[in-house]
BAKEZA-690925 format. One record per residue (C-alpha): residue in three letters; x, y, z. Coordinates in steps of 0.02 Angstrom, whole numbers, padded with zeros to 5 digits, always signed. Example, Ala and Ser with C-alpha at 12.3 -4.5 7.8 and 13.67 -1.06 7.14 Angstrom:
// BAKEZA-690925
ALA+00615-00225+00390 SER+00684-00053+00357 
This chain:
// BAKEZA-690925
MET-03764+00048+01176 GLU-03681+00195+01089 ALA-03607+00152+00920 THR-03420+00163+00898 THR-03370+00322+00808 ILE-03225+00332+00685 ALA-03159+00472+00576 TRP-03137+00424+00392 VAL-03013+00545+00316 LEU-03043+00597+00133 PRO-02931+00697+00015 HIS-03055+00844+00014 ALA-03229+00886+00077 ASP-03319+00841-00086 PHE-03239+00669-00106 ASP-03365+00525-00105 ASP-03306+00364-00022 GLU-03477+00308+00039 ALA-03464+00135-00039 ALA-03305+00099+00060 PHE-03372+00134+00234 GLU-03555+00084+00211 PRO-03519-00097+00265 LEU-03451-00029+00429 ARG-03610+00069+00459 ALA-03708-00091+00429 HIS-03614-00164+00579 GLY-03660-00022+00695 VAL-03505+00087+00670 ARG-03534+00274+00659 VAL-03424+00339+00518 LEU-03388+00525+00505 PRO-03312+00581+00337 CYS-03178+00714+00368 ALA-03074+00817+00249 ALA-02885+00797+00252 GLY-02795+00933+00351 ALA-02951+00980+00449 ALA-02975+00954+00635 LEU-03058+00788+00670 PRO-03216+00776+00778 ALA-03179+00746+00962 GLU-03302+00600+00976 ALA-03206+00495+00849 GLY-03105+00365+00944 VAL-03007+00304+00791 ARG-02966+00376+00620 VAL-02946+00283+00456 LEU-02826+00332+00318 ARG-02834+00248+00147 CYS-02667+00244+00055 ALA-02755+00246-00114 LEU-02835+00415-00077 PHE-02673+00507-00043 GLY-02575+00472-00200 ASP-02405+00443-00121 ALA-02328+00394+00046 ARG-02267+00570+00082 ARG-02442+00647+00081 LEU-02507+00501+00182 ARG-02369+00523+00311 ARG-02402+00710+00325 GLU-02586+00678+00359 TYR-02541+00541+00483 LEU-02436+00660+00588 LEU-02576+00790+00602 ASP-02673+00695+00735 ALA-02618+00589+00884 ARG-02770+00476+00903 PRO-02761+00288+00860 THR-02752+00264+00673 LEU-02789+00121+00553 ILE-02706+00133+00382 VAL-02789+00037+00239 ALA-02661-00021+00109 ASP-02710-00098-00057 THR-02538-00172-00100 ALA-02389-00246-00012 GLU-02287-00094-00066 GLN-02410+00027+00016 GLU-02410-00080+00173 ALA-02220-00078+00182 GLU-02214+00111+00159 ALA-02343+00136+00298 LEU-02248+00023+00418 GLU-02094+00134+00401 PHE-02177+00276+00497 LEU-02319+00190+00589 LYS-02313+00203+00779 ALA-02321+00042+00881 ARG-02497+00075+00946 ASP-02569+00099+00770 ASP-02609-00032+00639 VAL-02617-00069+00453 VAL-02738-00182+00359 ARG-02731-00246+00179 GLY-02889-00192+00087 LEU-03067-00161+00143 HIS-03126-00340+00129 PRO-03176-00443+00218 VAL-03261-00314+00325 GLU-03243-00427+00478 LEU-03054-00408+00471 LEU-03071-00220+00460 LEU-03186-00222+00611 LEU-03065-00330+00711 ARG-02923-00208+00676 LEU-03032-00063+00731 ALA-03082-00157+00888 ARG-02899-00188+00930 LEU-02860-00002+00914 LEU-03009+00045+01021 LYS-02955-00077+01156 HIS-02781-00002+01165 ALA-02859+00171+01167 GLY-02964+00127+01320 GLY-03127+00115+01225 GLU-03174-00058+01290 ALA-03348-00002+01341 ARG-03386+00029+01156 LEU-03304-00127+01089 HIS-03448-00249+01095 SER-03523-00201+00928 LEU-03357-00248+00845 GLN-03318-00411+00932 PHE-03331-00575+00838 THR-03244-00691+00962 ASP-03313-00761+01123 GLU-03193-00705+01260 LEU-03213-00861+01368 THR-03192-00999+01238 GLY-03103-00911+01094 LEU-03235-00974+00973 ALA-03337-00869+00853 ASN-03475-00780+00948 ARG-03660-00772+00908 LYS-03642-00625+00789 ARG-03497-00705+00696 TRP-03589-00871+00687 GLN-03736-00790+00598 ALA-03618-00714+00471 LEU-03524-00879+00445 LEU-03681-00984+00423 THR-03765-00856+00311 GLN-03609-00848+00203 ALA-03599-01038+00195 LEU-03781-01053+00143 ALA-03755-00925+00005 ALA-03612-01027-00068 SER-03656-01155-00202 ASP-03681-01331-00138 ALA-03565-01468-00197 PRO-03676-01612-00259 ASP-03579-01745-00165 GLU-03583-01654+00005 CYS-03707-01660+00149 ARG-03713-01519+00275 ALA-03800-01499+00442 VAL-03816-01374+00583 VAL-03798-01445+00758 LEU-03841-01363+00923 PHE-03751-01435+01076 ASP-03817-01392+01250 LEU-03724-01446+01408 ASP-03847-01538+01520 HIS-03891-01470+01693 PHE-03758-01335+01675 LYS-03837-01221+01806 GLN-03817-01360+01934 ILE-03631-01366+01892 ASN-03617-01180+01927 ASP-03719-01194+02087 ARG-03622-01342+02155 PHE-03444-01306+02100 GLY-03447-01117+02070 HIS-03441-01010+01914 GLN-03253-01026+01897 ALA-03272-01215+01878 GLY-03418-01186+01759 ASP-03311-01074+01650 GLN-03176-01206+01646 VAL-03304-01336+01591 LEU-03358-01221+01449 ARG-03178-01194+01393 GLU-03137-01380+01397 SER-03300-01424+01308 ALA-03261-01299+01171 ALA-03087-01374+01150 LEU-03156-01552+01142 LEU-03287-01506+01011 LEU-03161-01407+00911 ASP-03038-01551+00912 ALA-03172-01668+00842 LEU-03212-01560+00690 ALA-03157-01591+00511 PRO-03055-01454+00423 GLY-03205-01376+00336 ASP-03320-01375+00488 ARG-03367-01221+00590 LEU-03399-01203+00777 ALA-03463-01057+00881 ARG-03527-01021+01054 TRP-03711-00987+01025 GLY-03738-00924+01201 GLY-03728-00980+01382 GLU-03693-01167+01381 GLU-03743-01189+01197 PHE-03626-01218+01051 ALA-03671-01216+00866 ALA-03581-01312+00729 LEU-03591-01329+00541 LEU-03533-01500+00484 THR-03496-01557+00306 ARG-03485-01744+00267 TYR-03523-01867+00128 ASP-03695-01918+00192 ARG-03819-01897+00335 ALA-03769-02058+00423 THR-03589-02000+00437 ILE-03642-01833+00511 ALA-03754-01918+00639 ALA-03616-02041+00686 ASP-03489-01902+00708 VAL-03606-01801+00819 GLN-03637-01955+00926 ARG-03449-01975+00946 MET-03435-01793+00998 LEU-03568-01818+01132 GLN-03481-01976+01191 ARG-03315-01884+01201 LEU-03392-01750+01312 ALA-03473-01881+01425 GLU-03310-01980+01444 HIS-03195-01831+01472 VAL-03135-01807+01650 PHE-03189-01632+01704 VAL-03127-01588+01879 ALA-03153-01452+02009 PRO-03073-01416+02179 ALA-03154-01526+02311 ALA-03267-01440+02434 GLY-03218-01441+02618 GLY-03292-01579+02724 SER-03255-01736+02819 GLY-03155-01813+02678 PHE-03048-01659+02662 GLU-03027-01650+02850 ARG-02966-01830+02852 LEU-02831-01781+02729 VAL-02771-01632+02828 ASN-02778-01728+02993 ARG-02610-01800+02940 PHE-02528-01629+02959 ASP-02410-01591+03099 ASP-02426-01435+03205 SER-02358-01319+03070 ALA-02482-01186+03020 ALA-02586-01232+02869 ALA-02450-01313+02765 PRO-02509-01327+02583 LEU-02555-01491+02505 ASP-02445-01554+02363 GLY-02599-01557+02251 GLU-02766-01478+02290 PRO-02902-01611+02317 MET-03008-01625+02161 GLN-03174-01703+02120 ARG-03248-01754+01953 ILE-03386-01653+01872 ALA-03507-01761+01773 VAL-03538-01673+01607 SER-03647-01726+01462 ALA-03731-01635+01318 SER-03889-01647+01215 ALA-03886-01609+01029 GLY-04014-01556+00899 LEU-03973-01579+00715 ALA-04049-01500+00559 PHE-03989-01543+00384 VAL-03959-01404+00259 ARG-04080-01413+00115 GLU-04103-01311-00042 ARG-04160-01136+00006 SER-04127-01165+00191 SER-04109-01001+00284 PHE-04012-00959+00441 ALA-04173-00936+00541 ASP-04248-01099+00477 LEU-04096-01204+00521 MET-04072-01130+00695 SER-04257-01150+00734 GLN-04258-01330+00674 ALA-04101-01374+00770 ASP-04176-01294+00926 VAL-04335-01399+00908 ALA-04229-01557+00894 LEU-04120-01504+01042 TYR-04267-01484+01161 GLU-04335-01651+01103 ALA-04167-01729+01150 LYS-04178-01649+01321 SER-04357-01709+01347 ARG-04302-01887+01307 GLY-04177-01891+01449 ARG-04029-01787+01388 ASN-03856-01845+01331 ARG-03926-01893+01162 LEU-03947-01833+00982 VAL-04111-01798+00893 SER-04126-01741+00712 TYR-04264-01627+00653 GLU-04293-01735+00500 ALA-04327-01888+00608 LEU-04453-01788+00708 GLN-04534-01727+00549 ASP-04551-01905+00484 GLY-04629-01958+00649 ALA-04755-01816+00641 GLY-04804-01859+00463 GLY-04729-01698+00398 GLU-04847-01588+00501 GLU-04746-01433+00552 ARG-04886-01376+00668 ASP-04877-01535+00771 LEU-04689-01520+00784 TYR-04695-01345+00853 VAL-04834-01388+00975 ARG-04722-01528+01037 HIS-04576-01405+01043 PHE-04678-01288+01153 GLU-04716-01432+01270 ASN-04533-01482+01278 VAL-04474-01306+01313 THR-04607-01288+01449 ARG-04552-01453+01527 VAL-04368-01405+01528 LEU-04402-01231+01597 THR-04516-01303+01732 GLU-04379-01424+01781 ARG-04252-01284+01790 MET-04370-01177+01894 THR-04402-01321+02013 THR-04215-01347+02033 LEU-04190-01161+02061 VAL-04324-01153+02196 THR-04253-01309+02279 ASN-04078-01236+02279 MET-04141-01071+02346 GLY-04228-01164+02486 ARG-04069-01257+02527 SER-03972-01094+02526 LEU-04096-01013+02645 VAL-04088-01161+02763 GLU-03898-01161+02755 ALA-03894-00973+02788 ALA-04010-00994+02937 ARG-03904-01137+03005 ARG-03746-01036+02981 GLU-03822-00884+03066 ALA-03876-00991+03214 ASN-03700-01059+03237 GLN-03594-00909+03192 ASP-03542-00759+03294 ALA-03604-00607+03200 LEU-03457-00494+03247 THR-03306-00606+03222 GLN-03380-00734+03099 LEU-03308-00871+03210 HIS-03416-01010+03282 ASN-03525-00950+03426 ARG-03550-01019+03601 ARG-03698-01126+03550 TYR-03596-01212+03415 PHE-03447-01230+03533 ASP-03547-01319+03668 ALA-03628-01440+03546 ARG-03473-01482+03447 LEU-03355-01494+03596 ALA-03471-01626+03671 ARG-03454-01728+03510 GLU-03266-01703+03505 VAL-03248-01764+03685 GLU-03359-01915+03652 THR-03259-01961+03496 ALA-03092-01939+03584 HIS-03145-02053+03728 LYS-03222-02183+03612 ARG-03073-02196+03494 GLY-02935-02163+03618 ARG-02877-02005+03533 ALA-02797-01850+03607 LEU-02895-01688+03619 SER-02830-01520+03679 LEU-02911-01352+03708 ALA-02841-01177+03724 LEU-02940-01039+03808 ILE-02882-00868+03748 ASP-02923-00711+03847 LEU-02878-00540+03776 ASP-02783-00440+03908 HIS-02856-00278+03978 PHE-02991-00276+03845 HIS-03103-00162+03948 ASP-02963-00032+03934 VAL-02972-00044+03743 ASN-03157+00001+03747 ALA-03129+00139+03875 THR-02981+00216+03782 TYR-03030+00197+03599 GLY-03219+00175+03606 TYR-03333+00027+03580 PRO-03327+00029+03388 SER-03138+00012+03401 GLY-03163-00129+03526 ASP-03269-00221+03397 GLN-03138-00189+03265 VAL-03003-00262+03379 LEU-03107-00419+03407 ARG-03129-00442+03220 ARG-02943-00417+03193 PHE-02900-00544+03327 ALA-03015-00672+03245 GLU-02927-00644+03078 ILE-02755-00666+03157 ALA-02807-00823+03251 ARG-02887-00903+03098 HIS-02726-00884+03000 GLY-02619-00947+03144 VAL-02702-01114+03177 ARG-02698-01275+03078 LEU-02832-01335+02958 THR-02882-01471+03081 ASP-02917-01346+03222 TRP-03072-01241+03248 LEU-03108-01080+03340 ALA-03259-01014+03433 ARG-03302-00856+03527 TYR-03334-00914+03706 GLY-03398-00747+03768 GLY-03347-00563+03769 GLU-03160-00560+03739 GLU-03134-00746+03771 PHE-03106-00872+03632 CYS-03082-01061+03627 LEU-02965-01153+03509 VAL-03007-01338+03496 MET-02871-01454+03431 PRO-02926-01633+03391 ASP-02797-01773+03385 THR-02673-01658+03473 ASP-02575-01689+03632 ARG-02537-01550+03755 ALA-02357-01520+03697 THR-02414-01492+03517 ALA-02563-01388+03575 GLU-02447-01275+03674 ARG-02342-01243+03518 VAL-02496-01197+03416 ALA-02567-01087+03555 GLU-02400-01001+03583 ARG-02389-00962+03397 VAL-02560-00879+03403 ARG-02514-00780+03560 ALA-02352-00717+03481 GLN-02441-00668+03320 VAL-02570-00567+03416 ALA-02435-00476+03515 ALA-02338-00435+03357 ALA-02486-00383+03249 GLU-02522-00204+03198 ILE-02698-00167+03260 LEU-02776+00003+03234 SER-02925+00091+03310 VAL-03062+00170+03207 ASP-02967+00336+03210 GLN-02807+00245+03158 ARG-02719+00246+03327 ARG-02614+00092+03364 VAL-02693-00027+03490 ALA-02573-00132+03593 LEU-02656-00302+03611 THR-02596-00457+03701 ALA-02678-00618+03756 SER-02663-00740+03900 VAL-02686-00920+03849 GLY-02727-01076+03949 VAL-02701-01250+03874 ALA-02773-01413+03938 GLN-02776-01590+03871 LEU-02927-01703+03891 GLY-02903-01826+04033 ALA-02971-02002+04047 GLY-03123-01954+04150 ASP-03148-01776+04088 ASP-03311-01711+04017 PRO-03324-01549+03915 LEU-03355-01443+04069 THR-03204-01513+04159 LEU-03092-01484+04007 VAL-03146-01302+03991 GLN-03128-01276+04179 ARG-02948-01338+04177 ALA-02908-01224+04029 SER-02988-01079+04123 GLU-02879-01112+04275 ALA-02727-01110+04162 VAL-02780-00940+04093 LEU-02796-00870+04270 SER-02623-00937+04307 ALA-02554-00847+04153 LYS-02637-00684+04206 ARG-02570-00696+04383 ALA-02396-00723+04311 GLY-02406-00557+04217 ARG-02519-00588+04064 ASN-02465-00605+03882 ARG-02406-00782+03914 LEU-02456-00964+03909 GLY-02523-01061+04057 THR-02551-01249+04067 ALA-02656-01366+04172 
């Protein structure tokens, strides 16, 4: 990715301020030194002005007004900051001093974002957008800085890697939006459990990294166990998938079209996490600690997940042999990856089967159920209605003069009209009803637990919506479309064929009466 380019304005061409902007270059920022008063390079998205280099606020202000691009002013004192704020435009910014460099980078990133340079922002970001925690790059800086600080003799520190168990299955089953919500809530739960001096970051994907400081190792281990328990006990929820349970809820609706539920049906998501722990020792490095925590994490997963393993305990069990530990780590990683691959292949197989089933039962043009599905399901609906003494009604919908649509506007427009009708009808019926394409321009609306009077109201609503809808041909001419509808209620001795036949007779009655109306049998 192309580095972010900024213009660093100096009092004159020979001025040396290399020490000031070298830390920015170390973070991937391209810094172009520019002399005051000169035209700035076009590729620079932001310019930086240091108050200390311009002597007084008047010279600084004059330089500031020479260029319109986003500007960051670096002030060394509160007085300089106040003077800059007097003339600074709302889109620009001021920062106190050059250190820490992370703060300077964050200010530059903010200016770039407002300037539309989001594609070049990634090298400056230190916060994970989803969870609000420190990101991987910031975590490395935080841990490295903490390791460089002198250890207090009465403190014990450890790095912990948390990994949400079976997270891909959560995404596959509930969707990525639910998965993102699980990550956000998990981050909040872990953050809430930390002590004031602790640090937490999103290491990547479903992994979080923490640096904990306590009095002793036992306290750290106990606190991590409590964090895992808190995740496992928390109630994570996602919208319930459609199905028989959902249909039972919406069966209570009256004939109004798709009235919303007071609260969307929800289902619990089971979430747990595995954790690997590595204690900070004298001369521990960032790479050592993350590698050790990773070894312990995969051991926790291989032991059944939702548990904590410390690297030191593994080391004691292996007699201090690092080689044996990393051989075991390779085996654990292989086992986990094999399990994930098996799950992936299984889910792909299920998806292919589901896609094939859907294709076999779905009309390719309108995306409604097809005739095959209609015949099979209507037989079950009739059997259930007879067995349980429930009402069942059916509406046969025939689009009026549809052959004229094809003849006048062309067959592609005819297909477009059929798709538009299906969309209108889907939005006009209740959640308990279902639609199928019976053949050509004929459609069936099946209404379980519905008597004829209610069915007529639903069918009439669909007819009126079709007549009132704006339907356009491929070349954007308006197509006048109406439908004749026949409604029939299942009788005591009716079979599926008889029910459809009576609805068909009602349609013919509506057509003989002038079309664009409702007929009953």
